[in-house]
All heavy atoms as an XYZ file, in Angstrom:
849
protein
N     168.723    -29.437   -123.115
C     167.945    -29.851   -122.029
C     166.498    -29.468   -122.217
O     165.522    -30.161   -121.843
C     168.487    -29.272   -120.707
C     167.750    -29.801   -119.506
S     167.749    -31.578   -119.417
C     168.730    -31.887   -117.981
N     166.278    -28.287   -122.880
C     164.927    -27.806   -123.131
C     164.207    -28.832   -124.061
O     163.042    -29.100   -123.947
C     164.946    -26.460   -123.802
C     165.388    -25.340   -122.870
C     165.445    -24.011   -123.575
C     166.041    -22.992   -122.714
N     166.256    -21.711   -123.413
N     164.937    -29.295   -125.032
C     164.367    -30.248   -126.011
C     163.973    -31.522   -125.306
O     162.879    -32.101   -125.610
C     165.401    -30.496   -127.127
C     164.873    -31.327   -128.217
C     166.014    -31.409   -129.329
C     165.543    -32.205   -130.509
N     166.597    -32.326   -131.493
N     164.798    -31.969   -124.418
C     164.483    -33.246   -123.642
C     163.256    -33.028   -122.804
O     162.384    -33.907   -122.792
C     165.661    -33.687   -122.786
C     166.887    -34.031   -123.721
C     165.314    -34.798   -121.932
C     168.188    -34.140   -122.928
N     163.178    -31.947   -122.099
C     162.021    -31.683   -121.258
C     160.728    -31.559   -122.026
O     159.690    -32.095   -121.632
C     162.212    -30.463   -120.362
C     163.311    -30.591   -119.308
C     163.544    -29.240   -118.586
C     162.980    -31.668   -118.286
N     160.817    -30.856   -123.167
C     159.593    -30.723   -124.000
C     159.178    -32.120   -124.555
O     157.999    -32.485   -124.564
C     159.897    -29.813   -125.267
C     158.709    -29.663   -126.131
C     157.644    -28.845   -125.727
C     158.642    -30.353   -127.327
C     156.566    -28.688   -126.560
C     157.561    -30.153   -128.180
C     156.514    -29.363   -127.799
N     160.163    -32.934   -124.998
C     159.864    -34.269   -125.495
C     159.286    -35.123   -124.384
O     158.285    -35.867   -124.630
C     161.081    -34.883   -126.006
C     160.970    -36.275   -126.727
C     159.982    -36.181   -127.828
C     162.284    -36.820   -127.178
N     159.720    -35.009   -123.158
C     159.196    -35.853   -122.043
C     157.752    -35.383   -121.795
O     156.907    -36.261   -121.530
C     160.052    -35.623   -120.801
N     157.514    -34.077   -121.845
C     156.119    -33.641   -121.642
C     155.179    -34.146   -122.751
O     154.133    -34.574   -122.468
C     156.090    -32.062   -121.691
C     154.719    -31.426   -121.540
C     154.044    -31.843   -120.196
C     154.875    -29.905   -121.649
N     155.620    -34.123   -123.988
C     154.897    -34.645   -125.100
C     154.572    -36.120   -124.930
O     153.479    -36.596   -125.100
C     155.643    -34.421   -126.460
C     154.976    -35.230   -127.581
C     155.620    -32.955   -126.828
N     155.645    -36.844   -124.520
C     155.409    -38.334   -124.297
C     154.442    -38.573   -123.166
O     153.537    -39.435   -123.295
C     156.706    -38.959   -123.895
C     157.869    -38.837   -124.791
S     157.764    -39.886   -126.274
C     156.482    -39.302   -127.244
N     154.476    -37.755   -122.121
C     153.507    -37.958   -120.998
C     152.080    -37.627   -121.500
O     151.112    -38.387   -121.029
C     153.907    -37.066   -119.829
N     151.916    -36.649   -122.317
C     150.547    -36.343   -122.864
C     150.047    -37.298   -123.839
O     148.782    -37.467   -123.998
C     150.625    -34.956   -123.521
C     150.804    -33.840   -122.525
S     150.998    -32.139   -123.226
C     150.725    -32.226   -124.909
N     150.934    -38.044   -124.486
C     150.423    -38.869   -125.661
C     150.558    -40.440   -125.435
O     150.377    -41.138   -126.350
C     151.224    -38.492   -126.848
S     150.937    -36.814   -127.368
N     150.855    -40.848   -124.237
C     151.061    -42.266   -124.047
C     149.950    -43.100   -124.443
O     150.087    -44.281   -124.883
C     151.383    -42.588   -122.539
C     152.792    -42.196   -122.109
C     153.024    -42.427   -120.635
C     153.780    -42.971   -122.934
N     148.724    -42.624   -124.383
C     147.577    -43.462   -124.821
C     147.420    -43.628   -126.339
O     146.646    -44.437   -126.773
C     146.197    -42.827   -124.265
O     146.041    -41.488   -124.813
C     146.225    -42.840   -122.781
N     148.209    -42.837   -127.103
C     148.088    -42.848   -128.572
C     148.893    -43.968   -129.148
O     148.536    -44.546   -130.197
C     148.563    -41.483   -129.147
C     148.564    -41.522   -130.644
C     147.681    -40.410   -128.638
N     150.105    -44.401   -128.602
C     150.905    -45.393   -129.189
C     150.458    -46.793   -128.979
O     150.235    -47.150   -127.801
C     152.367    -45.208   -128.651
C     152.930    -43.949   -129.151
C     153.434    -43.739   -130.409
C     153.154    -42.721   -128.450
N     153.862    -42.484   -130.471
C     153.727    -41.814   -129.269
C     152.869    -42.320   -127.090
C     154.058    -40.553   -128.942
C     153.246    -41.108   -126.712
C     153.788    -40.209   -127.639
N     150.441    -47.572   -130.004
C     150.142    -49.005   -129.823
C     151.359    -49.662   -129.186
O     152.479    -49.211   -129.435
C     149.866    -49.546   -131.272
C     150.364    -48.457   -132.135
C     150.458    -47.180   -131.378
N     151.193    -50.725   -128.502
C     152.313    -51.425   -127.801
C     153.359    -51.868   -128.786
O     154.524    -51.944   -128.435
C     151.746    -52.568   -126.971
N     152.932    -52.262   -129.971
C     153.965    -52.785   -130.886
C     155.018    -51.707   -131.334
O     156.112    -52.043   -131.758
C     153.264    -53.238   -132.212
N     154.678    -50.417   -131.181
C     155.565    -49.369   -131.567
C     156.743    -49.253   -130.597
O     157.652    -48.494   -130.794
C     154.877    -48.046   -131.699
O     154.449    -47.593   -130.409
N     156.698    -49.938   -129.481
C     157.762    -49.750   -128.476
C     158.864    -50.844   -128.635
O     159.683    -51.004   -127.707
C     157.108    -49.920   -127.050
C     156.020    -48.931   -126.730
C     155.438    -49.257   -125.357
C     156.536    -47.499   -126.811
N     159.039    -51.465   -129.754
C     159.820    -52.562   -129.894
C     161.341    -52.420   -130.197
O     162.134    -53.151   -129.759
C     159.310    -53.548   -130.888
N     161.774    -51.463   -131.022
C     163.025    -51.576   -131.710
C     164.284    -50.872   -131.207
O     165.319    -51.183   -131.740
C     162.786    -51.184   -133.195
N     164.240    -49.985   -130.300
C     165.460    -49.279   -129.928
C     165.714    -48.049   -130.813
O     164.810    -47.670   -131.670
N     166.841    -47.365   -130.639
C     167.147    -46.134   -131.367
C     168.521    -46.153   -131.946
O     169.441    -46.763   -131.431
C     166.894    -44.939   -130.545
C     167.828    -44.928   -129.294
C     165.423    -44.716   -130.182
C     167.775    -43.732   -128.451
N     168.748    -45.360   -133.054
C     170.060    -45.377   -133.675
C     170.966    -44.246   -133.178
O     172.088    -44.018   -133.707
C     169.747    -45.116   -135.170
C     168.501    -44.289   -135.077
C     167.682    -44.784   -133.915
N     170.571    -43.500   -132.167
C     171.265    -42.299   -131.758
C     172.392    -42.657   -130.758
O     172.147    -43.041   -129.644
C     170.308    -41.286   -131.132
C     169.118    -40.979   -132.045
C     167.839    -41.129   -131.540
C     169.311    -40.550   -133.323
C     166.757    -40.820   -132.323
C     168.195    -40.266   -134.112
C     166.935    -40.468   -133.702
N     173.632    -42.370   -131.171
C     174.738    -42.653   -130.221
C     174.927    -41.628   -129.178
O     175.745    -41.833   -128.256
C     176.050    -42.920   -131.075
C     176.464    -41.727   -131.927
O     176.013    -40.619   -131.647
O     177.218    -41.974   -132.911
N     174.213    -40.511   -129.240
C     174.307    -39.486   -128.220
C     173.133    -39.569   -127.152
O     173.008    -38.701   -126.339
C     174.477    -38.066   -128.814
C     173.234    -37.729   -129.717
O     172.408    -38.570   -130.024
O     173.168    -36.524   -130.076
N     172.408    -40.725   -127.250
C     171.323    -40.978   -126.213
C     171.696    -42.310   -125.612
O     171.300    -43.332   -126.086
C     169.962    -40.998   -126.872
C     168.909    -41.274   -125.798
C     169.599    -39.700   -127.555
N     172.440    -42.272   -124.491
C     172.793    -43.570   -123.868
C     171.616    -44.279   -123.270
O     170.632    -43.666   -122.818
C     173.801    -43.120   -122.813
C     173.500    -41.644   -122.471
C     172.965    -41.138   -123.767
N     171.637    -45.531   -123.255
C     170.542    -46.403   -122.751
C     170.300    -46.086   -121.202
O     169.274    -46.275   -120.705
C     170.845    -47.874   -122.918
N     171.341    -45.546   -120.574
C     171.228    -45.204   -119.139
C     170.573    -43.829   -118.886
O     170.257    -43.489   -117.721
C     172.573    -45.218   -118.486
O     173.447    -44.264   -119.085
N     170.345    -43.084   -119.936
C     169.742    -41.730   -119.834
C     168.272    -41.830   -119.333
O     167.563    -42.658   -119.802
C     169.852    -40.987   -121.133
N     167.900    -40.952   -118.476
C     166.535    -40.945   -117.894
C     165.473    -40.837   -118.983
O     164.392    -41.233   -118.866
C     166.373    -39.903   -116.773
C     166.476    -38.487   -117.269
C     167.627    -37.708   -117.290
C     165.456    -37.673   -117.803
N     167.320    -36.517   -117.783
C     165.986    -36.442   -118.138
C     164.090    -37.917   -118.041
C     165.195    -35.378   -118.638
C     163.323    -36.865   -118.534
C     163.862    -35.567   -118.867
N     165.876    -40.105   -120.106
C     164.899    -39.817   -121.178
C     164.977    -40.843   -122.308
O     164.294    -40.746   -123.325
C     165.122    -38.440   -121.673
C     166.557    -38.209   -122.100
C     167.009    -38.467   -123.384
C     167.433    -37.620   -121.186
C     168.284    -38.237   -123.779
C     168.797    -37.402   -121.567
C     169.205    -37.713   -122.844
O     170.521    -37.536   -123.157
N     165.836    -41.879   -122.179
C     166.036    -42.888   -123.306
C     164.742    -43.496   -123.804
O     164.475    -43.472   -124.992
C     166.968    -43.987   -122.829
C     167.202    -45.019   -123.909
C     168.188    -44.878   -124.894
C     166.318    -46.161   -124.019
C     168.379    -45.805   -125.882
C     166.499    -47.072   -125.035
C     167.526    -46.905   -125.982
O     167.694    -47.823   -126.992
N     163.891    -43.920   -122.932
C     162.657    -44.578   -123.317
C     161.682    -43.603   -123.971
O     160.903    -43.987   -124.875
C     162.015    -45.354   -122.170
C     162.849    -46.515   -121.746
N     163.039    -47.596   -122.420
C     163.602    -46.616   -120.587
C     163.886    -48.420   -121.855
N     164.240    -47.849   -120.737
N     161.666    -42.318   -123.590
C     160.828    -41.374   -124.220
C     161.369    -41.110   -125.678
O     160.500    -41.051   -126.586
C     160.918    -40.012   -123.492
C     160.229    -40.077   -122.126
O     159.340    -40.900   -121.903
O     160.751    -39.376   -121.166
N     162.610    -40.972   -125.865
C     163.166    -40.821   -127.248
C     162.902    -42.071   -128.074
O     162.470    -41.995   -129.177
C     164.684    -40.613   -127.157
C     165.311    -40.502   -128.530
C     164.943    -39.238   -126.490
N     163.045    -43.251   -127.439
C     162.788    -44.475   -128.123
C     161.300    -44.557   -128.593
O     161.074    -45.014   -129.809
C     163.089    -45.666   -127.228
C     162.913    -47.057   -127.831
C     163.158    -48.102   -126.861
O     162.868    -48.011   -125.561
O     163.760    -49.134   -127.269
N     160.356    -44.233   -127.768
C     158.976    -44.281   -128.029
C     158.609    -43.283   -129.192
O     157.949    -43.636   -130.148
C     158.140    -43.922   -126.800
O     158.340    -44.927   -125.793
C     156.620    -44.002   -127.148
N     159.171    -42.069   -129.050
C     158.884    -41.130   -130.100
C     159.524    -41.458   -131.447
O     158.903    -41.315   -132.464
C     159.420    -39.754   -129.677
N     160.736    -42.055   -131.392
C     161.365    -42.446   -132.680
C     160.674    -43.664   -133.280
O     160.327    -43.591   -134.522
C     162.835    -42.860   -132.376
C     163.525    -43.451   -133.632
C     164.036    -42.541   -134.586
C     163.689    -44.763   -133.774
C     164.645    -43.067   -135.665
C     164.376    -45.252   -134.831
C     164.869    -44.427   -135.831
O     165.488    -44.894   -136.930
N     160.346    -44.623   -132.504
C     159.592    -45.883   -133.042
C     158.187    -45.516   -133.491
O     157.631    -46.266   -134.298
C     159.609    -46.977   -132.008
C     161.049    -47.516   -131.880
O     161.775    -47.503   -132.763
N     161.322    -48.028   -130.675
N     157.594    -44.445   -133.033
C     156.255    -44.046   -133.429
C     156.257    -43.138   -134.647
O     155.204    -42.815   -135.150
C     155.594    -43.354   -132.284
O     155.405    -44.200   -131.179
N     157.467    -42.791   -135.073
C     157.573    -41.891   -136.207
C     157.409    -40.388   -135.953
O     157.273    -39.580   -136.908
N     157.471    -40.046   -134.700
C     157.347    -38.637   -134.288
C     158.630    -37.835   -134.522
O     158.585    -36.642   -134.795
C     156.859    -38.455   -132.876
C     155.466    -39.058   -132.540
C     155.186    -38.834   -131.055
C     154.408    -38.370   -133.374
N     159.767    -38.467   -134.315
C     161.063    -37.804   -134.499
C     161.961    -38.520   -135.353
O     161.830    -39.776   -135.473
C     161.720    -37.543   -133.074
C     161.999    -38.861   -132.382
C     160.887    -36.655   -132.173
C     162.910    -38.769   -131.168
N     162.942    -37.876   -135.949
C     163.996    -38.497   -136.737
C     165.376    -38.283   -136.184
O     166.286    -39.073   -136.384
C     164.064    -37.942   -138.120
C     162.773    -38.014   -138.860
O     161.931    -37.150   -138.590
N     162.587    -38.986   -139.684
N     165.560    -37.282   -135.334
C     166.888    -36.840   -134.913
C     167.492    -35.871   -135.878
O     166.937    -35.600   -136.907
N     168.651    -35.302   -135.461
C     169.243    -34.320   -136.340
C     170.034    -34.963   -137.470
O     170.231    -34.340   -138.530
C     170.263    -33.449   -135.505
C     169.581    -32.584   -134.459
C     168.814    -31.519   -135.069
N     168.039    -30.770   -134.180
C     168.326    -29.598   -133.561
N     169.498    -29.034   -133.875
N     167.528    -29.020   -132.772
N     170.382    -36.212   -137.390
C     171.020    -36.979   -138.455
C     170.659    -38.433   -138.148
O     169.962    -38.753   -137.241
C     172.543    -36.760   -138.402
O     173.186    -37.422   -137.347
N     171.231    -39.328   -138.921
C     170.918    -40.753   -138.795
C     171.449    -41.270   -137.442
O     170.824    -42.253   -136.939
C     171.581    -41.481   -139.955
N     172.465    -40.661   -136.859
C     172.968    -41.192   -135.639
C     173.073    -40.159   -134.497
O     173.458    -40.462   -133.425
C     174.445    -41.698   -135.827
O     175.286    -40.609   -136.303
C     174.485    -42.834   -136.802
N     172.530    -39.005   -134.764
C     172.627    -37.905   -133.663
C     171.220    -37.396   -133.395
O     170.472    -36.931   -134.306
C     173.452    -36.728   -134.104
C     174.900    -37.128   -134.388
C     175.594    -37.463   -133.048
C     177.051    -37.854   -133.335
N     177.656    -38.553   -132.270
N     170.804    -37.400   -132.143
C     169.608    -36.821   -131.679
C     169.793    -35.396   -131.156
O     168.972    -34.505   -131.296
C     168.954    -37.603   -130.544
C     167.667    -37.093   -130.065
C     166.527    -37.003   -130.819
C     167.599    -36.581   -128.731
C     165.377    -36.540   -130.331
C     166.422    -36.074   -128.266
C     165.278    -36.033   -129.101
N     170.965    -35.145   -130.577
C     171.357    -33.776   -130.090
C     170.388    -33.337   -128.900
O     169.689    -32.370   -129.001
C     171.334    -32.717   -131.132
C     172.249    -33.045   -132.327
C     173.661    -32.577   -132.059
C     174.496    -32.774   -133.297
N     175.751    -32.201   -133.216
N     170.333    -34.146   -127.905
C     169.383    -33.914   -126.758
C     169.499    -32.599   -126.060
O     168.617    -32.111   -125.424
C     169.599    -35.074   -125.836
C     171.002    -35.562   -126.090
C     171.207    -35.319   -127.514
N     170.664    -31.906   -126.184
C     170.909    -30.679   -125.437
C     170.615    -29.434   -126.300
O     170.670    -28.285   -125.847
C     172.280    -30.620   -124.890
C     172.576    -31.588   -123.763
O     171.609    -31.799   -122.959
O     173.654    -32.207   -123.703
N     170.318    -29.681   -127.532
C     169.927    -28.539   -128.483
C     168.551    -28.067   -128.235
O     167.682    -28.801   -127.716
C     170.002    -29.008   -129.940
C     171.402    -29.113   -130.465
O     172.377    -28.896   -129.707
O     171.544    -29.406   -131.650
N     168.293    -26.814   -128.484
C     166.899    -26.272   -128.421
C     166.105    -26.811   -129.603
O     166.616    -27.083   -130.656
C     166.937    -24.806   -128.512
C     167.516    -24.146   -127.217
O     167.322    -24.673   -126.126
N     168.196    -23.046   -127.375
N     164.812    -26.979   -129.414
C     163.873    -27.404   -130.436
C     163.598    -26.127   -131.265
O     163.258    -25.140   -130.793
C     162.586    -27.993   -129.815
C     161.609    -28.374   -130.903
S     160.170    -29.181   -130.208
C     160.836    -30.796   -129.816
N     163.621    -26.308   -132.622
C     163.273    -25.174   -133.494
C     161.806    -25.155   -133.718
O     161.033    -26.110   -133.414
C     164.043    -25.377   -134.885
O     163.458    -26.492   -135.557
C     165.498    -25.575   -134.813
N     161.363    -24.083   -134.257
C     159.931    -23.909   -134.593
C     159.482    -25.024   -135.648
O     158.517    -25.583   -135.451
C     159.560    -22.476   -135.148
C     158.172    -22.345   -135.644
C     159.839    -21.456   -134.034
N     160.348    -25.189   -136.583
C     160.040    -26.196   -137.620
C     159.952    -27.609   -136.983
O     159.078    -28.421   -137.311
C     161.081    -26.244   -138.682
N     160.811    -27.905   -135.997
C     160.727    -29.245   -135.332
C     159.448    -29.281   -134.459
O     158.868    -30.368   -134.462
C     161.978    -29.411   -134.427
C     163.240    -29.647   -135.279
C     164.507    -29.606   -134.419
O     164.493    -28.918   -133.334
O     165.516    -30.251   -134.828
N     159.099    -28.234   -133.882
C     157.778    -28.268   -133.099
C     156.576    -28.466   -133.984
O     155.675    -29.210   -133.673
C     157.707    -26.901   -132.311
N     156.632    -27.794   -135.137
C     155.495    -28.014   -136.111
C     155.470    -29.433   -136.645
O     154.394    -30.034   -136.704
C     155.549    -27.023   -137.237
C     154.528    -27.367   -138.352
C     155.331    -25.583   -136.759
N     156.639    -29.980   -136.892
C     156.694    -31.423   -137.386
C     156.169    -32.295   -136.305
O     155.369    -33.211   -136.584
C     158.174    -31.779   -137.674
C     158.271    -33.283   -138.003
C     159.702    -33.766   -137.882
C     159.781    -35.184   -138.442
N     159.691    -36.215   -137.597
N     156.558    -32.080   -135.044
C     156.088    -32.951   -133.939
C     154.570    -32.839   -133.825
O     153.891    -33.789   -133.626
C     156.777    -32.568   -132.637
C     156.530    -33.395   -131.456
C     156.854    -34.829   -131.664
C     157.282    -32.867   -130.249
N     154.038    -31.603   -133.831
C     152.590    -31.392   -133.760
C     151.827    -32.098   -134.927
O     150.784    -32.723   -134.683
C     152.267    -29.921   -133.724
N     152.391    -31.976   -136.165
C     151.707    -32.537   -137.264
C     151.732    -34.071   -137.175
O     150.757    -34.753   -137.395
C     152.453    -32.107   -138.585
N     152.879    -34.626   -136.703
C     153.006    -36.046   -136.532
C     152.081    -36.597   -135.457
O     151.483    -37.639   -135.617
C     154.423    -36.487   -136.369
S     155.480    -36.288   -137.845
N     152.018    -35.897   -134.345
C     151.146    -36.278   -133.278
C     149.713    -36.217   -133.715
O     148.899    -37.161   -133.414
C     151.387    -35.346   -132.055
C     152.700    -35.532   -131.328
S     153.045    -34.298   -130.051
C     151.538    -34.366   -129.134
N     149.319    -35.217   -134.440
C     147.946    -35.124   -134.939
C     147.640    -36.326   -135.855
O     146.577    -36.877   -135.733
C     147.834    -33.818   -135.741
C     146.467    -33.510   -136.268
N     145.945    -34.042   -137.418
C     145.398    -32.832   -135.704
C     144.708    -33.590   -137.629
N     144.399    -32.843   -136.553
N     148.516    -36.581   -136.815
C     148.301    -37.717   -137.696
C     148.271    -39.044   -137.035
O     147.379    -39.876   -137.310
C     149.348    -37.759   -138.813
C     148.999    -38.712   -139.909
C     150.029    -38.790   -141.051
O     151.199    -38.925   -140.821
N     149.520    -38.708   -142.231
N     149.150    -39.259   -136.053
C     149.144    -40.483   -135.253
C     147.825    -40.685   -134.522
O     147.240    -41.737   -134.524
C     150.329    -40.553   -134.303
C     150.488    -41.722   -133.435
C     150.770    -42.997   -134.269
C     151.630    -41.533   -132.461
N     147.354    -39.621   -133.909
C     146.140    -39.642   -133.170
C     144.916    -39.918   -134.031
O     144.076    -40.724   -133.760
C     145.903    -38.302   -132.380
C     144.682    -38.262   -131.607
C     144.539    -38.916   -130.346
C     143.521    -37.572   -132.024
C     143.374    -38.901   -129.651
C     142.385    -37.550   -131.359
C     142.254    -38.170   -130.172
O     141.088    -38.193   -129.386
N     144.844    -39.205   -135.235
C     143.664    -39.348   -136.091
C     143.699    -40.493   -137.058
O     142.710    -41.082   -137.344
C     143.480    -38.026   -136.857
C     143.025    -36.936   -135.960
N     141.678    -36.781   -135.586
C     143.662    -35.886   -135.514
C     141.578    -35.710   -134.825
N     142.757    -35.139   -134.686
N     144.916    -40.892   -137.491
C     145.022    -41.979   -138.430
C     145.664    -43.273   -137.904
O     145.686    -44.309   -138.632
C     145.881    -41.516   -139.672
C     145.281    -40.316   -140.422
O     144.090    -40.088   -140.219
O     146.022    -39.626   -141.097
N     146.225    -43.216   -136.732
C     146.788    -44.429   -136.122
C     148.227    -44.701   -136.536
O     148.857    -45.679   -136.022
N     148.775    -43.861   -137.456
C     150.142    -44.012   -137.868
C     150.668    -42.764   -138.461
O     149.849    -41.885   -138.949
C     150.256    -45.124   -138.936
N     151.946    -42.543   -138.490
C     152.568    -41.354   -139.082
C     153.134    -41.723   -140.392
O     153.983    -42.679   -140.534
C     153.760    -40.807   -138.190
C     154.427    -39.683   -138.929
C     153.234    -40.379   -136.814
N     152.579    -41.177   -141.508
C     153.017    -41.433   -142.854
C     153.706    -40.221   -143.492
O     154.225    -40.284   -144.595
C     151.820    -41.852   -143.778
O     150.871    -40.820   -143.775
C     151.216    -43.159   -143.210
N     153.745    -39.080   -142.768
C     154.426    -37.926   -143.262
C     155.899    -38.092   -143.376
O     156.527    -38.770   -142.568
C     154.121    -36.693   -142.361
C     152.655    -36.212   -142.177
C     152.585    -35.323   -140.993
C     152.207    -35.658   -143.485
N     156.487    -37.627   -144.449
C     157.907    -37.713   -144.801
C     158.541    -36.406   -144.986
O     157.778    -35.411   -145.346
C     158.151    -38.627   -146.004
C     157.592    -40.023   -145.917
C     158.327    -40.841   -144.897
C     157.786    -42.244   -144.815
N     157.934    -42.870   -143.536
N     159.765    -36.233   -144.861
C     160.423    -34.963   -145.153
C     160.103    -34.525   -146.605
O     160.024    -35.270   -147.497
C     161.944    -35.140   -144.978
C     162.369    -35.238   -143.531
O     161.551    -35.108   -142.651
N     163.636    -35.420   -143.242
N     159.952    -33.194   -146.755
C     159.668    -32.634   -148.050
C     160.815    -32.040   -148.729
O     161.933    -32.058   -148.245
N     160.572    -31.424   -149.888
C     161.587    -30.706   -150.651
C     161.025    -29.397   -151.106
O     159.784    -29.330   -151.367
C     162.088    -31.518   -151.909
O     160.889    -31.813   -152.694
C     162.846    -32.772   -151.422
N     161.739    -28.360   -151.276
C     163.177    -28.259   -151.057
C     163.611    -28.214   -149.603
O     164.740    -28.461   -149.214
C     163.612    -26.984   -151.732
C     162.335    -26.082   -151.682
C     161.190    -27.062   -151.708
N     162.624    -27.879   -148.656
C     162.928    -27.868   -147.243
C     162.328    -29.116   -146.574
O     161.279    -29.483   -146.887
C     162.283    -26.639   -146.619
C     162.802    -25.317   -147.281
O     163.980    -25.057   -147.372
N     161.900    -24.554   -147.800
N     163.075    -29.680   -145.671
C     162.617    -30.882   -145.052
C     161.265    -30.692   -144.299
O     160.464    -31.629   -144.219
C     163.630    -31.457   -143.989
C     163.899    -30.588   -142.785
C     164.784    -29.583   -142.680
C     163.102    -30.612   -141.685
N     164.625    -28.999   -141.390
C     163.586    -29.670   -140.740
C     162.001    -31.334   -141.167
C     163.131    -29.363   -139.436
C     161.464    -31.099   -139.916
C     162.028    -30.097   -139.098
N     160.975    -29.500   -143.862
C     159.782    -29.285   -143.133
C     158.559    -28.872   -143.936
O     157.501    -28.759   -143.409
C     160.036    -28.129   -142.063
C     160.620    -26.892   -142.701
C     159.866    -25.942   -143.293
C     162.039    -26.673   -142.585
C     160.414    -24.778   -143.814
C     162.601    -25.527   -143.074
C     161.777    -24.616   -143.745
O     162.321    -23.447   -144.247
N     158.699    -28.704   -145.287
C     157.580    -28.343   -146.120
C     156.322    -29.258   -145.950
O     155.205    -28.767   -145.884
C     158.028    -28.288   -147.586
C     158.960    -27.170   -147.911
O     159.003    -26.191   -147.117
O     159.664    -27.258   -148.947
N     156.534    -30.519   -145.962
C     155.408    -31.492   -145.891
C     154.687    -31.214   -144.492
O     153.419    -31.270   -144.503
C     155.914    -32.894   -145.838
O     156.673    -33.038   -147.027
C     154.793    -33.937   -145.828
N     155.411    -31.074   -143.445
C     154.783    -30.905   -142.119
C     154.059    -29.585   -141.954
O     153.039    -29.538   -141.372
C     155.883    -31.072   -140.998
C     156.715    -32.289   -141.221
C     158.008    -32.289   -141.711
C     156.099    -33.533   -140.927
C     158.747    -33.401   -141.824
C     156.834    -34.764   -141.108
C     158.173    -34.657   -141.626
O     158.863    -35.806   -141.775
N     154.649    -28.507   -142.517
C     153.985    -27.199   -142.542
C     152.722    -27.279   -143.321
O     151.686    -26.712   -142.871
C     154.885    -26.153   -143.153
C     156.081    -25.793   -142.369
S     155.602    -24.874   -140.837
C     157.211    -24.514   -140.184
N     152.754    -27.858   -144.518
C     151.500    -28.002   -145.309
C     150.444    -28.855   -144.521
O     149.196    -28.399   -144.545
C     151.866    -28.643   -146.614
N     150.856    -29.903   -143.947
C     149.846    -30.674   -143.118
C     149.250    -29.865   -141.994
O     148.042    -29.909   -141.799
C     150.543    -31.958   -142.585
C     149.597    -32.875   -141.811
C     148.898    -33.908   -142.433
C     149.445    -32.653   -140.430
C     148.001    -34.675   -141.693
C     148.561    -33.476   -139.751
C     147.894    -34.478   -140.343
O     147.049    -35.263   -139.623
N     150.158    -29.153   -141.262
C     149.697    -28.338   -140.168
C     148.750    -27.256   -140.585
O     147.748    -27.002   -139.893
C     150.969    -27.797   -139.394
N     149.061    -26.611   -141.663
C     148.136    -25.524   -142.198
C     146.810    -26.153   -142.580
O     145.715    -25.679   -142.228
C     148.709    -24.892   -143.471
C     149.684    -23.723   -143.125
C     151.002    -23.838   -143.535
C     149.257    -22.612   -142.405
C     151.909    -22.772   -143.262
C     150.181    -21.603   -142.204
C     151.431    -21.719   -142.581
N     146.813    -27.254   -143.359
C     145.558    -27.848   -143.852
C     144.681    -28.492   -142.763
O     143.537    -28.659   -143.006
C     145.871    -28.880   -144.951
O     146.520    -29.986   -144.426
N     145.246    -28.771   -141.661
C     144.547    -29.338   -140.575
C     144.311    -28.400   -139.341
O     143.827    -28.803   -138.320
C     145.282    -30.588   -140.011
C     145.112    -31.787   -140.993
O     144.044    -32.461   -141.004
N     146.071    -31.984   -141.849
N     144.542    -27.146   -139.623
C     144.256    -26.155   -138.609
C     145.183    -26.111   -137.348
O     144.806    -25.569   -136.329
N     146.337    -26.768   -137.447
C     147.251    -26.811   -136.377
C     147.965    -25.455   -136.186
O     148.154    -24.945   -135.127
C     148.227    -27.996   -136.516
C     147.551    -29.272   -136.527
C     149.288    -27.879   -135.363
C     148.405    -30.434   -136.964
N     148.283    -24.860   -137.350
C     148.932    -23.516   -137.365
C     148.164    -22.702   -138.398
O     147.474    -23.176   -139.249
C     150.385    -23.527   -137.666
C     150.666    -24.209   -139.032
C     151.179    -24.188   -136.562
C     152.129    -24.167   -139.483
N     148.303    -21.363   -138.305
C     147.669    -20.468   -139.291
C     148.722    -19.792   -140.181
O     149.811    -19.529   -139.734
C     146.864    -19.380   -138.595
C     145.730    -19.992   -137.762
C     144.980    -18.892   -137.023
O     145.358    -17.681   -137.023
O     143.948    -19.233   -136.390
């Protein structure tokens, strides 16, 4: 529930950033029913490239957000705001390496 509330807050703060075309496609997460109050927030964040989910088909809306996920979200929001699109991809050996590097180099985290 904490993850959902945080995501809803992020969506409310960033609605002016997303172009209308990014709201088109739906989501692949079978644990986010279309009837859920937060469905459209998850859909917008997914279609904008801000989130991936925990797997290809699971979002896990009741899990807590990790620090790495928060940094990823901040980095992607920053890039979307400044560049108009999210091009960051998962890194290796850790999925979050790319996002941490971006956040450090752009002054998001120290």
